[in-house]
Every structure is written in C-alpha cells, then in structure tokens.
N, C-alpha and C positions, 0 to 999 in steps of 0.2 A: 807385693802386692801382685795378685796370680787371675788366673779366669779358671773355672771349673764346668765341667756339663759330664752327667748319669744318665744312667737310664735305671728304673728300676718295675720290677713285675709286680704287683699290688695282689695277684691273687696264686701264680702260681711260680714254682723254680724254674721257669725257661731259660734259658741260656741264651747271653747277650754277644751277640756280634761286635769283638773288641773293634775293628775297623769301624763300625758306624759309631764307637764315641770318640775313636780318633776323627773323625771328619768333625763331628761337634764341636770338639777341641778347637781342629783347625783354626775354625770360624773365628775364634776369639786367640790367634794367636798373639795379637800384638798387645794383650792384656798380659802375656810372660813368654817372652823370648827366650830365657834363660834354662829354662828346662821342662821337660815333657813326660809323662809318665798314663798309661792303663792300666787298668784292673779289673779284671771280671771274675765272678763265681756264679754257680747258679742265682739266676735271678735278679742280678744286678752288676753293672756295670758302671766305671768310675772313672773319671780321667783330667789331668789337670795340667795348667800350664802355669809357668814360675814366674815370677821377676823376683829373681833373687834379693833380696833385703836386710835379713836378718841371719848367722851363721850359712852363708853365701855357699861352702862346699859339702852341708847336712840338711836335714830336713826335707828330702824330695819327696814329693806325692804322686797318687794317693801315698798315705802312713798309714803304716799298720801298727796297732799298740803293742806295748811289750809282750804282750801275752798275744798277740794274734788275734784279738777275739772282737775288736774292732778298726773299721777302717775308714779315715781322715781324708776330706777336701776341704779346703780352708782358703778363704781369699779375704785378704785384711790384716791388720796389726792387733796383739792382746797387748796394752801398754803395760800392765801389771804382772805378764808373765813371770819375772823374776821373783816376785814376793808368793806368786801363786807357785811357782817351784819350789821354793823353799820351804813351803807348809806341806805342800803335798810327796816332797822327799823324807820331813820329818815325820811323816803318817805313815812311811815304807815305800813310795812309788821308786822305780827305778826310770833311771832317762838316759839316753845314748846319744842326743844330739843337744844344741845349745840354744834351739828357737820357742817359737811360742806354739808351732803347732802340736809338738808333742803334749806340751802342757794343754792344750784344749782335750786331748786324746784321755791324758794322766785325773783332769778334772772328770770328761765325762764317767770313768769306769768309779770315780771316787762318788761321786754326788749324783750322778743319772741324770736326766733332762735338767734340774735344776743349775747346773753346771754354768748355765747361762747367764745366771743372775751375778755371776761372782767374775764375771770377762770384763774387762775396761778396754772399750775399744771400739774399732770399726769393725764389723765381720758380715760376712756368712759362711756359712759352712753345711757341711752334710757328714754326718756320721753312721756307718753303715754299723750294727751290729750282726754279727754272725750266729751266735748262740739266739738272739732273740727273732731273726730276720727280719729285724726292724731298721727304719730310715727317719732318721731326726736331721729333719730342716730346720736351721735356726738363720733368724737376718739380724745385727746390732738395734740397739735401742732406738736410734733417729735415721737408720737407713741409709747409712753412705755407702752402705756396699750393697748391690743388689740382687735377685734371686728370681730367676721365672723359670714356669714351670708349665704344664699341661699331660691330660692324659690322652694315650693312642688310642686307636680302635683295638690293637692287640693287646689290649689289659696293661700297659705298661706306663709309668709316669716319666716323662723326661724333664730335667732339671739344667738350668745352667745360669751363667754369670750375665749375658748378655741373650738377648730375643735372638741373636745372629745361630748361637750354639741350637737353640730347637729350629731355627729354621733348616738346618743343614739336616735334620733327621727327615726322612722320604715320608713319614705317615705324618705330618703336619699340615693340617687345613689350613689353607691360606684364604681366608674369608674373612671379610673385615664386620668388625661389631657394629655395626650403625648407632649406635648407644655411646661408643666411643668417639664418633664423631661430634657427639650432642656436646660432650666431654670435653674434647681438643676447642671448638670453637669458641668453649664458654673460656676454657683457662689457658689456651697456650699449648698444651701439654697434655697427655694423656695420665691421670693421676693413677696413683697405686690400686686403686678396687676395679679398677678395669686394663684390657689391654687393646692394641689397635684391631687385633684377629681373636676371632671366635675361640673360647675354650683355653686360651693363654691366660697365666693368673701370674700374678706379683703378690708373692709372700710379701705381707704388710711389715713394716717396721717395727721392732718390739714383737714380732708374734716366732712361734714355733709351730712347726707341723712334725708328731710324730704318727707316721706308718706304717702299720704291724700288716706282714704278707699274710694275704687269706682272711683279714679282717676288713670290714667296711672302714671305707675312709673318712674319718673324723673330719671337726671344722679346726681349721689352726686358732690356735690358743695365743692372746697376749702375754705377754710375761714382764712388760715393766709400761709404764704411763708417768708421766708430768702430772702433777698435781698444783694448781695454785690457787687451794682453797686457804692454807693456811699463810700468815705475816708475819715474817719475821720481825722482831723485835730489835731494837737497838739504835745508836747514834749511826750519823755518818762515817764518822769516824772509824767507829768500831763495825760496822759491815763492809766498809772500803779494804780495814787493814784482813779480813776474812776473805773479801774477795781477790785481794792481792795474791794472799797466798794460794788460794786457788788457780787461780791464773799464772800462776808461778811453777805448781805442779803439773799442769795441764800443758804447758808448753815443753818442761823439761823431759817428761814423760815420754813427748813425740819426736826427741833429738836423739833417741838410742837407734842408730843404723850403721850395717857394715859397708856403706858404700858413701856417695858424697851424698850431702843434704844441704839445703837451702831453706829460699821462703820466698812468695810471693810479694812483691811489696807495690802499692799502690798511692800511698801515701795517703791513704783515707787512717780514720780512728783505727780501725778493726787492725788490717795489715800492721800498721807503725807496732801497735801494743803488742803484738806478736814478736816482729823484730827488735825491740826493745828488751824485752824479756829473754828473746833468744840470747842477744847481747851480753847482758846480765850473767847468760850461764856459761857462756862458751867461752874459753882462752883463743879461738882462732878468729880472725872477721868471721862474719857468717855472708854466706853466699845469699845475695838478693835480685831478683830480674825483674824488670817492669816494662811496659811497654808504650810508645807513646804515638800520638797522633800528630799527621803534619797538617792539622787545624786545630788553629791555638785554642777556639770555643769547646772542643773536645777532650783537649790536653792536659793531664794530670802528671805529669813526667817532674815536673818540678818540684813539686810535693815532696813527690819517691825520691829524687836527687835531695833535698834538704836532709829526710829521715837517713837516707844512705850514709851522707856525709857525719851528721852529729851521732849515729851510733860505728862510723867505721865500716860499714861494710864492703864486702869483694862485690861493689854491685855491677850487674850490667844492662843496659837501656837499648830499646832497639825502638826505631821511629818506623811506624809502619800506616802506610794510607788507609783512609777509612773507605776507599772504593775497593773492600775485598769480596765483591760479589762472585769474582770466579770460583771463590769458596764454599757456595752456595751447595753445587751436587756431592762435593763428598762429605760436608757436613750435613745431611740426610742421610746418607749412607751411614754414617759415624753415629747416629741416636737411633735408626732401625725408625722407632715410632715417631711420628709426624711430631717436634719440638719447634717452637715460635718464639722463644728467647733470644733477642738478637745478639745479648752479650755472648753467645756460646761463642762467635766468632773472635772476637777479641779473646775472651777465654783460651781457646785451643793456641791463639797465636802467642800466647807467653808462656801457656806449658812448654811450646815448642822450642821457645826461647830456653824455659829451664833445663828442658832436659840436655842441653849442648854441655853443660857442666854438673848438671847433680842427676840424682834417680830418684830423689825424695825433696817435696818439695810443701812448707806446711806455708798455709791459707788463713786467711781471719773471718772466715765464712761460719755463719751462725751467730754472730756477737747481736743482728739486728731484729732476729726474731725472738731471742733470749733477753734482751734488756730493753724491748722497744725503740728500736730505731731507726726504723721507716717513718716517714711523713705521716702515714696513714694513719700509724698507732698515735701520732699525737692529735691528730683530727680526731680520731676517734674520741679518745680521752676526755677532748674539749667537749665533743657533740653529745656526749653520755651527761657531761655538768648539765649542759640544756634540758635534753630530756628531763634527768631526776627534777627539773623546776616547774614540769608545764604535765597538766594533766596529756594522756595518751590523746584522747579523742579532741580535745582543743588542740594540740601540738601537732598532729595530723591533718588535721584539717585546715587550721592557718596556714602551715609551711607547705603541704602540698598545692594548697593553692597560689600562696606566693613564687613556691618554686618552678609551677607551671606557667606563671603568666611573665615571670624573670627570663629575658632574651639569653641565648646561649652564646656565651663572650668566651670563646676559647683563644680569641687574638687579643685580649684586653690584661690589662695587668693582674695577678694573680688574685688580688684584695677584690676586682671588681668581677669574679667569675664566681658569683654568688649562686649560680643556678643549682650545682650540684649541692651544696653546703643545703639549701633548702630543700630538695629534695629527701636528702639523706637524713635531717632533723625530721622530715613526715612519715619514716620509716622504723622499725625498731632496728636496735643495736646492731644486732647479728643480720639483717637484711642490708642495713648501709654500710657495713665492713665487708661483706660480699659482693657488694657491686663495685665497692674499690678495689678490690682484689682482682674481681674477674676481668676480662680482657675487650670479650665481646657480649653485650649484651641480650637479651632475650628477644625483645622487639626486632634488633637488627638481624639474629641469627634466622628468626623466621621470613624475615625478607629475603635470607638467601637460600632458605630451604623449599621445593619440591612439596606440593601435594603428597605426594608418593613418600617421601621422605618423613613427613609430619605424622602420616598414618603409622607408619612403622614405627618412628619414634612413640608415639602414645602420647601419656602426659608425662614422660619422666622429662627432666628439665635439668641440666649440669650442676647448678646451683644447690640442687638437692643434698646431696654427700657432704658438701662445704658447709649448709645450714645445719645438718645431723647433728656434725664434728663439732660445731659450736654450742650448739646446744645440750652435748651430752658431756661436757668439757666440764671438768672439779674445779671451778671457777668460784670467784666472786662477785667479777664487774665485768663488761663487758669489755674492756683492755684485756681482761683475764683469758676473756673466751677468743677474743682476736689471737692474741700469744697464742692459743693453744692450738688453734686451727690451722696457724702459720707452721708450728713445727711437728704437727701430724699430718698434715695436706699439701702445703706451697711448698715445704724445706724437703721432705723426700721425692715429691714431683718435679719438682723444677730445681734449685738449685744444687740441690746433690746429684741429681742425674746429668746434669750439665757438666760440673767439675767431674766426676766421675768417665763419663765419656770422653772429655775433653782431653783429660790426662791419661788415659787409659789407653788412648788411639794414639799415643807418642810414647808408651813404657814407661809413663811417669806416675808416680807413685805421690798422692794430694793427700796433706793429714789435715785435721781441722780440729785445734787443738781447743777452741771456744766451742765445742759441740762435746768436750767432756761431760761426761753426764753428770756428774758431782757439779758441775758449774751450770747446767742447765736448773737441775733440782733447786739450787740456791736461788737464782735469778728469779725461779716462781715464786720463792716465797719474800720475797721483796714487796716492801708496801709500794704503791703507785706513784707516790713522790718521788720514789728515791728511781723510779724508770724515767717519768714524765715530769719536768718541771719548767718553767718559765719558757713553755715553748719547745723545747729541747727531748730530744730522746736520747736514751740510755745514759741518763745523766748520772747517777754512782759510778758506772764506768769511767767517762769520760773525768768525772772529779777524782776518782783511784787513779789516773794515768797522768793526772798534771805533775808528777812527780818525775814522769817520761818525756811528756812530748808539749811541743811548744803548743801557746794557743792559737794559731791559724790552723795547725794542724786538728785541734780537738772540735774546733769550733765553725769551720768551714762548712759552707752548704754540703749534704751528700751529694755524688755526684754518679760513680759507680762506671764499669765500662759501659760507653755509648757509641752506636752504630746507627748512622745518619740514613734509614732507609728510608724516610720522607723523601729526601733530595733523590736515592738512586730509583724510587718509581716513578719522580718527573723527571728523569733523565736514561739512563743505560739500560734501566728497569723497567722502562715503560711497555715495551712490549710484551716484556713478561706477564707484565700486571694484566694488558690487555685479551694475551694467550690463555691465561686461564677459564676464559669465559666457552671459549670456541675451539682450542686446541690441545688443552689440558687433561691429565688422566682423571681429574677429579668431574669436569664436564661427562665422563663415560660412566659413573656412578648411576648418572639419572637421580641423583639428590640435590643437586645445585641449582637452582634458574640463571639458566643462562641471561638472560636480560637483565636479572637484579647483580650479579656479578660484573656485567658490563657499565650497567651505570657505575657501581662503585668504583671501578678501577678510571672511566673517566674524570667524575668529579674531581678524584683525588690529582688524577694528572694535571687536570684543568687549575689547579689551585682553589676549588671552590669549600671542597673540604680533606680533613689529611683523615685518611684513611690507612693511613702506612701501618699501622700495628695488623690491619684486619688482613692486609694485601701480603704481609710477612706471612700468617697465618695461613693464607690461603697457598702460598707458594711454595712452602714449605711441607703442608699438605700435599699437593700436588706432586713435590718431588719425593716424598716419604711413599705414598703410593707406588711411584714408577719404577723406584726402588726396589721395593719388595714385590714387584710385577702383580700388584692386587688390583689394576683398574689399566 
C-alpha cells in the first residue's frame, strides 16, 4: 500500500521541478513510510511513497518497464499478479522483481489500456508512456483506492492519492465548490462526482483516463460495471457451494504478504466469516483485533472474543471510552474533505490497535452492499411488494395522506414508527430509497441555508446524482437498483473513503476480500429470495456460513461501530454545537442562517429533538474548512 503524486503538462513538454513533486509526496508520507522516489522527464514528474508489503527489498517506485519505455506509480495490491506474471512470461516478458508492480507494467505493454480488465485487486495507478507522451490514470472497479486530480493555470494536470498531495501544489486554488456543500449536507460526505474544492476531480471507480500530450483532454472512460439484470438459477445448496468457493478464493488471495498479516474482528457476520476462512487456510493462528467500549450498550467485544476462541486466533482487544471527542480535530485533518460518518472514530482506533502487531489487515467491508445486508434493503424489498399491488395514483394519495397525518414518533417502539413507512410508500421506489440513505432532507437543508446560498445553488439538489444512478442501473427490481446505487455511490464515497483514510493514517494496509469483483458479480445475479428472506438480509451468505459460525453470530441484530454523538452534544460538545452558529468557520461563508443553526443546536441540547447527525455534519464541516484554511 502506498501513495503517489504527479504533474503532467497537457500541451507542451515543460520541465517539472522535482522538489515540487517531492513536496506533494511529503504531504502523504503517512501512506508510505518505507520508501520514497521521484522521477522527472520533459513534461512529466512522478513521485511515490512506499509501504512495503510484497517484495520488500525490490519493487521501488517510480518503476520503469524493462525496456525503459514506460514509468509506473501504483497504490494498491494486485491479487492475481502471480498468474498474470506466469502468462506474460510465457509470452516473452522478462521480470527483474518479485512484486506486482512490474506485472502491471508488463500487462500494459502487452495489452495497452485494456490491461485493467485483467487485474484483480484494489488499485489506483499512473503509467507514463515515453514514446507516446501519454499518461494513463486508472482506478479499481469499486473505488477501494482513491485518485484526485486538478488542472492548473500553467497547463499542467496534477494528481495524487489524497487531496493533501494536491494542496501542496502552490497553484491549486482553494475555493469551495458551493454545490459540494449541498452534496455534503445531503449525504454526510462529498461524493465521488465532486470535491470540496472547485476544479478538483476524483477519478470515478471503474474508470480510466488516457491523456495525450498536445491533444484535447478526453472524458474518463468507464471500463467496468456490475449488472443486476440477469438471474442465476440453481438451488440454495448449489449457489451456496459456488459462493463458498468464491469466498475462499477471495480470502486466500488476500493473505499473500511478506509482512505480518491479520484481520479486524467485530464479531459480526462479515468479519467473522473472513476470520473463519483465514483460519481454515492458515497453518498459524490468525492475528485478530477488536475494540470494545466501556458502555455496555455499545460494546460488541464479547462476540468478537467468542469467534476468536472458536477459531483459536491470536486475539487482542482494547476497551476505549466512547468519549473520544478529543480526536475530532485530527480526524478532520485526516479526511481533508468534510466527512461525517461518526464510525470513522472507532475505525481509526481499531486501525491503530492492528498496526501495533500487523502491517496488513483483512476487513469484512462490502458484504452488506453486495448481499443486501442493511435493514434498509429489507424495508425496500417489502415496500416494493406493496407498491406492486396498488396503482401509483391510489398509492401516493392514500399513503401520502396517512403519512402526513400520522404523528412523528421517534421515541416509540419501532413497530409504531409508521410515519416514515407511510410516506415512503407514497413515493417511488427510487425516491424512498434515496430518502432512506440520505442524512439531511431537502426541507431541513433549505431551513439552514441563506437566500444568498440558495440563489448560488440554483435548482441543483444533492439527491439528483443518486436518483440518476438508480435510474441507469442495469437492474430488474427496486432492490437491484438500491444495491447498485450503494455499490456505485455510497460505497466509494463513504465506506471505502473511511477505511482508506483511517488505515493509511497509521500506515496500515486494509484489504477487503468481500469486495472481490467476482464475488460482487456473483451476488448481483442472485434471485431476490437468496438475498432477502424472512425479514433477513444476506440470506444466502448466512445460510452458507452456518457450517462455520454459530446462530447467535449469524442472526443477531446488526450493530456496527456506534459513537454516542447525541450524548456528546448534550454534554461536553454542547458549547461546540452552540458555537457553530456564531463562532465557526461555516458562519463566515455566508451560506448558513445563524438563527436556524442556533435553533437546531438549542432544540437538541434541551432534548426536544435529536439533531445529533446534523450537528455532527456541521461540526465536521466547520473543522474541515478550518483545517483547509477555506473560511
């Protein structure tokens, strides 16, 4: 795992200052503390920070091809590099290292830009072709590894593994993109179609960009997509057998490393499944780690300990206080862009714990998106069955009226909280799911914004790209479209951003076997009944893992990392909540109504309403803008 940065002159072969590239790399030194290199030529500069995982002594970067015609920067891991190496060697390629980086170069020389389709792994890379004077930028299928880029006033394109690298370039404009504020308030993160800064782009997951010096800049090209349009046939036993084969292959391929390797273990279905298959494949005890909280209602460490004992892992656990709010400032600096997923805090803590004994850790991320494991997927599936039985006009009229009349009862037991369900049934499948995933709704956002900001935003709304993503999904059902949008929008924007930044901040490589693209493609073809059944998501995965995991692990309610932000804003962070309105950086933007912000804070502090997620969004936005010097 590594980080890289570069400068490419789009029109002429201007010289590149190597010290400028070095400063960009220094800004992301945490991603690669084990090695550093810079290479420049007319029109191009490339820099790399290395975290040594495979072929520790070899494979320095920037790396030249054997014939010297191409240079590579690479962040990630290619899990099928040995198979590709054997194939390429049989076709005449020569290799001088034992790592996966050289295999990418050889694959590029053999197959050109189509080499990406043969790579199985997580990656972002840049290849400069000296003969063609072209630059290829590529990102893996699901966006596990990030890639930022921006055009400069001197005619260059700068690129890097984090926004920090670009911020180190003196010509980068630090101007907020106002539409990013609308996106962020909607989702709690800045999605991949935008950046917090005007002019900064993120190469989308499963896309590549081929730049030719002196030629007009083309649009990025999508090289991979996942389709939910087909349905796989077979019994549960047959599909389960295929699934366990794919799971084993995904896990074992990610256990290749020349450094200590372990796994995150929360005690949930996904991480427990990964640990079970690691233990099956390993002759040594698997190193596992988990964190617990000193508040019983938030603590899952007993479940993690149960799995550790069952599979005889070398387990370490640490209890942390949920009152971890002193980490807010370094957290904002870690992400650069505003990021309001509060589980980032415990994710960072478990990464710190893991790094004490291992350099690589396998996680259970991805199974919920692929196999319909979120509670919202179960609701979506059930609501769509109701929608299919009632004509649209009648459904929207009846359920819309009932939803408006039904009292809001967040305090009540879940079966009595019918208002949201009734309103969702009045909406289209896509609109209802978008509402379920988003953080702050359009009415509340409009209350927060000033007239000046609303004029600047125009008719754009943060929900639009998500709805467009659902609409274009190659899919058959509402559940298909929901999962497609999760994989293409939510996963790279939230989950994978969180894990990448939290792990790389401590120089830890996190690998996601449940995001193996073959596993994702398999899951997308499963009948809905193999995904959601009997009020349970991830049905086939759970049935398949019965041979490994006990019932209380497989079927306990999903929890995940929980941060008690509601209590924080009524206690130690009450002053911070009040300060957002009149002392914070966001107040100086002129985009937020101070009276509305104050009302939100006071209502929460008094216990009248729960605005904790919104207050966390606003606080993290405020911290991020301060960190970036933007307000």
